[in-house]
C-alpha positions in Angstrom: -8.4 22.4 -9.4 -7.5 21.5 -13.0 -4.1 21.5 -14.6 -2.1 19.5 -17.0 -0.2 16.8 -15.1 2.7 16.9 -17.5 3.2 20.6 -16.8 3.1 19.9 -13.1 5.5 17.0 -13.5 8.0 19.1 -15.4 7.8 21.8 -12.7 8.4 19.4 -9.8 11.0 17.5 -11.8 13.2 20.6 -12.1 12.9 21.1 -8.4 13.8 17.5 -7.7 16.8 17.7 -10.0 18.1 20.7 -8.1 17.5 18.8 -4.8 19.2 15.7 -6.2 22.3 17.8 -7.2 22.3 19.5 -3.9 21.9 16.2 -2.1 24.7 14.7 -4.1 27.1 17.5 -3.0 26.1 17.0 0.6 26.1 13.2 0.9 28.9 13.3 3.4 26.9 15.6 5.7 23.7 13.6 5.7 23.8 13.1 9.4 25.8 16.1 10.5 24.1 18.7 12.7 24.4 22.2 11.0 26.4 24.9 12.8 23.6 27.4 12.6 22.9 27.0 16.3 20.9 30.3 16.5 18.5 28.9 13.9 18.0 25.7 15.8 17.5 27.6 19.0 14.9 29.7 17.4 13.1 26.6 16.1 12.6 25.5 19.7 12.2 28.8 21.4 8.6 28.2 22.3 5.7 25.8 21.8 4.6 27.4 18.6 8.0 27.1 16.9 8.5 23.6 18.2 5.2 22.4 16.9 6.2 23.7 13.4 9.3 21.5 13.6 7.1 18.6 14.7 5.1 19.0 11.6 8.3 19.2 9.5 9.1 15.7 10.8 5.6 14.6 9.6 6.2 16.2 6.2 8.7 13.5 5.2 6.0 10.8 5.2 5.7 9.5 1.7 2.5 10.2 -0.2 1.2 6.7 0.0 -2.1 7.5 -1.6 -0.6 9.0 -4.7 -0.5 6.4 -7.5 2.8 7.5 -8.8 4.6 7.9 -5.5 3.8 4.6 -3.9 5.5 1.6 -5.6 2.8 -0.6 -4.4 0.4 0.6 -7.1 2.1 0.7 -10.5 5.5 -1.1 -9.9 3.9 -4.5 -9.5 1.3 -6.6 -11.3 -2.0 -5.4 -9.9 -2.4 -2.5 -12.4 -1.3 -1.9 -16.0 -1.6 1.1 -18.2 -1.0 2.3 -21.8 2.6 2.9 -22.8 4.3 5.2 -23.5 2.6 7.9 -21.5 3.1 11.6 -22.4 0.4 13.0 -20.1 -1.6 12.0 -16.9 1.3 11.2 -14.6 3.5 12.7 -12.0 6.5 10.4 -12.4 7.2 7.4 -14.5 9.5 5.5 -12.1 6.9 3.0 -10.8 5.7 2.1 -14.3 9.3 1.6 -15.4 10.1 -0.7 -12.4 7.1 -2.8 -13.5 8.6 -3.1 -16.9 12.0 -4.3 -15.6 13.8 -1.0 -15.9 15.1 -0.6 -12.4 18.8 0.1 -12.3 21.7 0.9 -10.0 23.1 3.9 -11.9 20.0 6.2 -11.3 17.7 4.0 -9.3 14.0 4.6 -9.6 11.7 5.6 -6.7 14.9 6.3 -4.8 13.7 7.2 -1.3 17.2 6.7 -0.1 18.5 9.9 -1.7 15.2 11.6 -2.2 12.1 11.0 -4.2 9.0 13.2 -4.5 11.0 15.7 -2.4 11.3 13.2 0.5 14.6 11.6 1.6 14.0 9.2 4.5 17.4 10.0 5.8 16.6 13.7 5.9 13.4 12.8 7.7 15.4 10.8 10.3 17.9 13.6 10.6 15.1 16.1 11.4 13.6 13.7 14.0 17.0 13.5 15.7 17.2 17.3 15.7 13.8 17.5 17.3 14.6 14.9 20.0 17.9 16.6 20.8 16.3 20.1 21.2 12.7 19.8 22.4 13.7 20.5 26.0 14.5 24.0 24.9 10.9 24.9 24.5 10.3 26.2 28.0 6.5 26.9 27.7 5.7 23.3 26.6 3.4 21.4 29.0 5.0 18.1 30.2 2.2 15.9 28.8 2.4 17.7 25.4 6.1 17.3 25.3 5.8 13.6 26.2 3.3 13.1 23.3 5.4 15.0 20.8 8.5 13.0 21.7 6.6 9.8 21.3 5.3 10.9 17.9 8.7 11.7 16.6 10.2 8.5 17.9 7.6 6.6 16.0 8.2 8.7 12.8 11.9 8.0 13.2 11.1 4.3 13.4 8.8 4.5 10.4 11.4 6.2 8.2 13.8 3.4 9.0 11.1 0.9 8.3 10.2 2.4 5.0 13.9 2.1 3.9 14.2 -1.4 5.4 11.2 -2.7 3.4 12.9 -1.4 0.2 16.6 -2.0 0.7 16.7 -4.7 3.5 19.7 -4.1 5.8 20.3 -0.4 6.2 22.4 1.9 8.4 20.8 2.8 11.7 21.0 6.5 12.4 20.1 6.8 16.1 21.9 10.2 16.5 23.1 12.8 14.2 26.8 13.1 13.9 28.4 16.2 15.3 29.9 18.9 13.1 33.4 17.7 14.3 32.8 14.2 12.9 35.7 12.8 10.9 35.3 11.6 7.3 35.6 8.0 8.6 32.8 8.5 11.1 30.5 9.8 8.4 31.1 6.6 6.3 28.6 4.5 8.1 27.9 0.8 7.5 24.7 -1.1 6.8 23.4 -3.1 9.8 22.2 -6.7 9.8 18.5 -7.3 9.2 17.9 -8.5 12.7 19.6 -5.5 14.2 17.5 -3.1 12.1 14.3 -4.9 13.0 15.1 -4.8 16.7 16.0 -1.2 16.5 12.7 -0.2 14.8 10.7 -2.4 17.2 12.4 -1.0 20.3 11.9 2.6 19.1 8.2 1.9 18.7 8.1 0.3 22.1 9.6 3.6 23.5 6.9 5.6 21.6 4.1 3.4 22.9 5.2 3.0 26.5 2.9 3.8 29.4 -0.8 3.3 30.1 -3.7 4.4 27.9 -3.3 8.0 26.7 0.1 8.3 28.3 2.4 9.7 25.6 0.6 8.8 22.4 -3.2 9.0 22.7 -5.2 5.8 22.1 -7.4 7.8 19.7 -7.7 11.3 18.4 -10.1 13.5 20.4 -9.5 16.8 18.6 -10.8 15.5 15.3 -11.0 18.9 13.6 -7.2 19.6 14.1 -5.3 16.3 14.8 -6.7 13.6 12.5 -3.8 11.8 10.8 -1.4 12.2 13.7 0.0 9.1 15.3 -2.0 7.2 17.9 -0.9 4.3 20.2 -3.0 2.0 18.1 -1.4 3.1 14.8 2.1 2.7 16.2 1.4 -0.8 17.6 -0.2 -1.8 14.3 2.8 -0.7 12.3 5.0 -2.6 14.8 2.9 -5.7 14.0 3.5 -5.2 10.3 7.2 -4.8 10.8 7.5 -8.0 12.8 5.3 -10.0 10.5 7.5 -8.9 7.7 10.7 -9.8 9.6 9.3 -13.3 10.3 8.4 -13.9 6.7 10.6 -15.9 4.3 12.4 -12.9 2.7 14.0 -12.0 6.1 13.7 -15.3 8.0 16.0 -18.1 7.0 16.7 -16.7 3.5 19.9 -18.2 2.1 19.8 -16.2 -1.1 21.8 -13.4 0.6 24.5 -15.5 2.2 27.1 -13.5 0.4 25.7 -10.1 1.3 28.3 -8.9 3.8 29.9 -5.7 4.9 33.5 -5.0 3.9 34.5 -6.4 7.3 32.9 -9.7 6.6 29.8 -9.2 8.8 26.8 -11.0 7.4 23.8 -8.8 6.8 21.2 -11.6 6.5 20.7 -14.4 9.1 20.3 -17.5 7.0 18.9 -19.6 9.9 15.1 -19.8 10.2 13.9 -18.7 13.6 10.4 -19.8 14.6 10.4 -17.4 17.5 10.1 -14.5 15.1 6.5 -15.6 14.4 5.8 -15.8 18.1 7.1 -12.3 18.5 4.9 -11.1 15.6 1.9 -12.9 17.0 2.3 -11.0 20.3 2.7 -7.7 18.5 -0.5 -8.3 16.5 -2.4 -9.2 19.7 -1.2 -6.1 21.5 -2.3 -3.9 18.6 -5.7 -5.6 18.4 -6.2 -5.1 22.2 -5.4 -1.4 21.8 -7.7 -1.2 18.7 -10.6 -2.7 20.8 -10.1 -0.2 23.5 -10.3 2.6 20.9 -13.6 1.1 19.5 -12.1 0.4 16.1 -14.3 -2.1 14.3 -14.8 -3.6 10.8 -16.8 -1.0 8.9 -20.4 -1.6 8.1 -22.4 0.6 5.7 -25.5 2.2 7.2 -27.6 3.9 4.6 -28.7 7.4 5.5 -32.3 7.0 4.4 -34.4 4.8 2.1 -34.4 1.1 1.4 -31.2 -0.5 0.2 -31.0 -4.1 -0.7 -28.6 -6.5 1.1 -26.3 -6.8 -2.0 -25.8 -3.1 -2.2 -25.2 -2.8 1.5 -22.5 -5.4 1.2 -20.9 -3.7 -1.7 -20.9 -0.3 0.1 -19.5 -1.9 3.2 -16.6 -3.1 1.1 -16.0 0.1 -0.8 -16.6 2.5 2.0 -14.2 0.7 4.3 -11.7 2.5 2.1 -13.5 5.6 0.9 -15.6 6.9 3.8 -13.6 9.5 5.6 -12.4 8.6 9.0 -14.6 5.5 9.3 -14.4 3.3 12.4 -12.1 0.7 10.7 -9.3 3.1 10.0 -6.3 2.7 12.2 -4.0 5.2 10.5 -4.9 7.5 7.7 -2.4 9.5 5.7 -3.6 13.1 5.1 -0.5 14.5 3.4 -1.2 17.8 1.6 -4.9 17.8 2.3 -6.2 15.8 -0.7 -4.4 12.4 -0.2 -6.7 10.4 -2.5 -7.6 13.1 -5.0 -5.5 11.9 -7.9 -5.9 8.2 -7.3 -9.7 8.7 -7.7 -9.3 10.6 -10.9 -6.9 8.0 -12.3 -9.3 5.2 -11.3 -12.6 6.7 -12.5 -13.7 6.1 -16.1 -16.3 8.0 -18.1 -19.2 6.2 -16.3 -21.9 8.7 -17.3 -22.6 8.9 -21.0 -24.3 12.3 -20.5 -21.3 13.9 -18.7 -17.9 13.2 -20.3 -15.1 15.0 -18.4 -11.4 14.8 -19.4 -10.3 14.9 -15.7 -11.6 11.3 -15.3 -8.6 9.3 -16.6 -9.8 5.7 -16.1 -6.2 4.5 -16.6 -5.6 2.7 -13.3 -6.5 -0.6 -14.9 -6.5 -3.9 -12.9 -4.9 -6.8 -14.7 -6.7 -10.0 -15.7 -4.8 -12.0 -13.1 -6.4 -9.8 -10.4 -9.9 -10.5 -11.8 -9.1 -14.2 -11.5 -7.8 -13.9 -7.9 -11.2 -13.2 -6.4 -13.3 -16.1 -5.2 -16.5 -17.5 -6.7 -19.8 -16.6 -4.9 -19.2 -19.7 -2.8 -16.0 -18.2 -1.2 -13.4 -20.5 -2.7 -10.8 -19.9 -5.5 -12.3 -20.3 -9.0 -10.0 -23.2 -9.9 -11.2 -25.1 -6.7 -15.0 -24.6 -6.9 -16.6 -27.8 -7.9 -19.7 -26.0 -9.1 -18.0 -23.3 -11.2 -17.0 -23.8 -14.8 -13.3 -22.9 -14.6 -12.4 -24.4 -18.0 -14.9 -22.3 -19.9 -14.4 -19.0 -18.0 -13.4 -17.1 -21.2 -16.5 -18.2 -23.1 -19.3 -15.7 -23.7 -22.5 -15.9 -21.7 -25.6 -13.7 -21.6 -26.6 -12.3 -18.3 -30.2 -12.6 -16.9 -32.1 -11.0 -14.1 -30.6 -13.6 -11.8 -27.2 -11.7 -12.0 -28.0 -8.3 -10.4 -24.4 -7.1 -10.6 -24.5 -7.4 -14.4 -26.5 -5.6 -17.1 -29.4 -7.9 -18.0 -29.2 -9.3 -21.5 -25.5 -8.3 -21.8 -22.9 -10.7 -23.2 -19.6 -11.0 -21.2 -17.3 -13.9 -20.3 -18.1 -16.6 -17.8 -15.3 -15.2 -15.6 -17.7 -12.4 -14.6 -20.5 -14.6 -13.5 -21.2 -16.0 -10.0 -18.3 -14.2 -8.3 -18.0 -13.0 -4.7 -19.2 -9.5 -3.7 -15.7 -8.1 -3.4 -15.1 -8.8 -7.1 -18.1 -6.6 -8.1 -17.3 -4.0 -5.4 -13.7 -3.6 -6.3 -13.8 -3.9 -10.1 -15.9 -2.7 -13.0 -15.8 -4.0 -16.6 -17.8 -4.0 -19.8 -21.3 -5.2 -18.9 -21.0 -4.4 -15.2 -22.8 -1.7 -13.0 -21.3 1.2 -11.1 -23.3 2.5 -8.2 -22.7 6.0 -7.0 -24.5 8.4 -4.6 -25.9 10.1 -7.7 -27.3 6.9 -9.2 -26.5 3.6 -10.9 -24.5 3.6 -14.1 -23.9 0.9 -16.7 -20.3 0.4 -17.9 -20.0 -0.2 -21.6 -16.4 -0.1 -22.8 -16.0 -1.7 -26.2 -14.3 0.4 -28.8 -16.3 3.6 -29.5 -18.5 3.3 -26.5 -18.6 6.0 -23.8 -16.4 4.1 -21.3 -14.1 2.6 -23.9 -10.9 3.7 -25.7 -11.4 6.7 -28.0 -7.9 8.2 -28.1 -4.3 7.6 -27.0 -5.0 8.3 -23.3 -7.8 8.2 -20.7 -8.8 4.6 -21.0 -8.2 1.2 -19.4 -5.7 -0.9 -21.3 -7.0 -4.1 -19.7 -10.8 -3.4 -19.9 -11.1 -3.3 -16.1 -11.6 -0.3 -13.8 -10.9 0.2 -10.1 -14.2 0.9 -8.5 -12.9 0.2 -5.0 -10.8 3.4 -4.7 -13.5 5.8 -5.9 -15.6 7.6 -3.2 -19.2 7.2 -4.1 -19.7 10.9 -3.5 -17.6 11.8 -6.6 -19.8 13.9 -9.0 -18.8 14.6 -12.5 -20.4 16.9 -15.0 -19.1 17.9 -18.4 -17.5 21.0 -16.9 -16.2 20.0 -13.5 -15.4 17.1 -11.1 -16.1 17.2 -7.4 -13.9 14.7 -5.6 -14.5 13.9 -1.9 -11.0 13.0 -0.8 -10.4 10.5 2.0 -7.4 9.8 4.1 -5.3 7.0 2.5 -5.7 3.9 4.8 -2.0 3.2 5.6 -3.4 0.7 8.1 -7.0 -0.5 8.7 -8.4 -3.2 11.0 -8.9 -5.9 8.3 -5.2 -5.6 7.5 -4.3 -6.2 11.1 -6.8 -9.1 11.4 -5.0 -10.7 8.4 -1.5 -10.1 9.9 -2.7 -11.7 13.1 -4.2 -14.7 11.3 -1.0 -15.2 9.4 1.1 -15.0 12.6 -1.2 -17.4 14.4 -1.0 -20.0 11.6 2.8 -19.8 11.3 3.3 -20.1 15.1 1.3 -23.2 15.7 -2.1 -21.7 16.4 -3.9 -22.3 13.1 -7.3 -22.9 14.6 -7.2 -19.5 16.3 -6.7 -17.8 12.9 -10.0 -18.8 11.5 -12.3 -16.5 13.4 -10.3 -13.4 12.2 -10.6 -14.6 8.6 -14.3 -15.4 9.0 -15.1 -11.9 10.4 -13.6 -10.4 7.2 -15.4 -12.9 5.0 -18.7 -12.3 6.8 -18.5 -8.6 6.1 -17.9 -9.5 2.4 -21.0 -11.6 2.3 -19.3 -15.0 2.4 -19.6 -18.1 4.5 -16.8 -19.2 6.9 -13.6 -20.8 5.6 -14.7 -24.1 7.1 -18.1 -24.2 5.5 -17.0 -22.9 2.2 -14.1 -25.3 1.7 -16.0 -28.3 3.1 -19.0 -27.7 0.9 -17.6 -26.4 -2.4 -13.8 -27.0 -2.7 -12.2 -29.9 -4.5 -9.7 -29.8 -1.6 -12.1 -29.7 1.4 -9.5 -30.3 4.0 -7.2 -27.5 2.8 -7.8 -25.3 5.8 -6.8 -28.0 8.3 -3.1 -27.9 7.5 -0.6 -25.1 8.1 0.5 -25.1 4.4 -3.2 -25.2 3.2 -4.3 -22.4 5.6 -1.2 -20.4 4.6 -2.4 -20.5 0.9 -5.9 -19.4 2.0 -4.6 -16.6 4.2 -2.4 -15.4 1.3 -5.3 -15.3 -1.1 -7.7 -13.8 1.4 -5.1 -11.1 2.0 -4.7 -10.5 -1.7 -8.4 -10.1 -2.2 -9.3 -8.1 0.9 -6.4 -5.7 0.4 -6.5 -5.7 -3.4 -5.5 -2.4 -5.0 -4.4 -0.9 -1.7 -0.7 -1.2 -2.4 -0.3 -4.3 -0.2 0.3 -7.1 -2.8 3.5 -5.6 -4.1 5.1 -5.9 -0.6 3.4 -9.2 0.3 4.7 -11.0 -2.7 8.2 -9.9 -1.8 8.1 -10.8 1.9 6.5 -14.2 1.1 9.2 -14.8 -1.6 6.5 -15.6 -4.2 7.2 -12.6 -6.4 9.6 -14.7 -8.5 6.6 -16.9 -9.5 3.7 -14.4 -9.6 5.6 -11.6 -11.4 7.3 -13.9 -13.9 3.9 -14.2 -15.6 2.4 -12.4 -18.6 0.1 -9.4 -18.1 -3.2 -10.0 -19.9 -6.3 -7.9 -20.6 -9.2 -7.9 -23.0 -9.0 -6.8 -26.6 -10.3 -3.3 -26.0 -9.9 -2.0 -29.5 -12.8 -4.3 -30.8 -16.5 -3.5 -31.1 -18.2 -6.8 -30.9 -18.6 -9.0 -27.8 -16.8 -11.9 -29.5 -13.8 -9.9 -30.5 -13.7 -7.6 -27.4 -13.8 -10.6 -25.0 -10.6 -12.1 -26.4 -7.6 -12.4 -24.0 -4.6 -10.4 -25.3 -1.0 -10.3 -24.1 -0.1 -6.8 -22.9 3.4 -7.4 -21.5 5.7 -10.3 -20.6 6.7 -9.3 -17.1 10.0 -10.6 -15.6 11.2 -10.8 -12.0 14.9 -11.5 -11.5 15.3 -13.3 -8.2 16.9 -12.7 -5.7 18.0 -9.3 -7.2 14.6 -7.7 -7.6 13.4 -8.4 -4.1 15.4 -5.4 -2.9 16.1 -2.0 -4.3 19.6 -1.1 -5.6 21.6 1.6 -3.8 22.7 4.2 -6.2 26.3 3.5 -7.3 27.2 7.1 -6.5 26.6 6.4 -2.8 29.0 3.4 -2.9 31.6 5.6 -4.4 31.5 8.3 -1.8 31.0 5.8 1.1 33.1 2.7 0.4 31.7 1.1 3.6 28.4 0.6 1.9 27.9 -2.6 -0.1 25.5 -3.1 -2.9 22.5 -5.5 -2.7 22.9 -8.9 -4.2 22.4 -9.1 -8.0 22.9 -5.4 -8.6 
């Protein structure tokens, strides 16, 4: 389906404005059960009606695969785009956050009050209504009711988690307030970080209680109708993510928020570091992995349908299709949303890769930054600044490719940075002089000024000179008149992510040696040698992996590479408390307006990004909420 994104944006913006006004008028009733009892009774009169309400609870899940609705994409430093934008977007909030324009008057990506038509509090409220009324559906089989209750308990936990990750200490809304609630009862307080984490964790425990396939199924059997619904593996994996986050520096022993207290003086952050939080996270990761093994979830491997495919291409497609192959065996939880969850991110990521078929639906604007290009390892599996055999100092100097560089166009001039890199670099990114393999054939990317993949107008181009190959399904077909996009469920959680969480928890809890096999499985899929062999043989710091601090750096970089462009880095930099360093750095790209190799391959400053710590680690609560509920306190720095 084709349409102008600006037109769509204006349409949904008017609806959102109405919702925001309505919400503002109803703030005091956020958690009050409506008095339309007959309507509620009808909603749970039978199985069919109750199932509709179940799916209503699901409908509040954020569109995590939409590039403009998930802050992990454009609100950080992985991607950059041309500015200002007048077309090709749904909302500007994330781009403005990346440019330091977040504010407390009308906060951006405000999932507290409602963003993209989704208020997490309203989602929680509907979950509570479901749990309070599901017993009224008299024709509901006990095992079905048990499953639905478990699903909604998880969703309720997830909505709390989504807010917690943004705002830190939040109110806990375990039950909706009755219609007879006093004004003071409605004015709820924020709860301390540890209390919120325990609440979310305990709620997921309730949702996952019981043996295999009791309550939540371990895996989806009715694949034609139920894919995307919560499984026991998915719930346990999200619990692992919650507890790893809670054990990380932002929430474990952080003294930056000593003064963040409720009006009654109750501290909202525990400033004391607790090593037991990592032990708890490690156990949660292990439980999730055990459940994943029982469900036959494995790291994805590309198996060509027919014909001979060389090992390099098999490795590349194992990396790309771990994301883009629908319901592959690595996926733990995929978001399906409105039916085409990755449609727009693919169009935003795909350039004009075929000179014979230019199509305006291919935007090519989701542009990785130069710092992301430098994050990936060399072909030897170590950072570019550590590899003794790689010319780090001259990485911006031009070189001419030969037949020995199969991922580059032979005889093409590009910078040394693009030579002898690991397979994930070439699988994830495309650039001037690279190749882009699709089901329909192999294409050469040429993006200097005036070339078919380059900048020709004020939109539909990469501002950095890089393109995001990783997020584009290789079955996408573009002609001059239409684009056929094979949408895939957005990987909210996949096995490689869980492996990396477990490795991190093992390292931080005193079991560093046990972390290495999980890192090495991911590296082996990516065509790399083990951490031990790579560092010992090629790094100028060969013993790095033998210390907790050294292995921590390796895990952080491995996570940044393996999950690059999947909306993970934005949150990881925050929970590690490294955003103040990483995001107080300039955004660079190549000089895309130039025609010659010498001029094009010149590094240019695109933006001087700033991160105000500790303020920017957490979202501001809209000031209006503080006015109508004086028991709420604002986050530090806002």
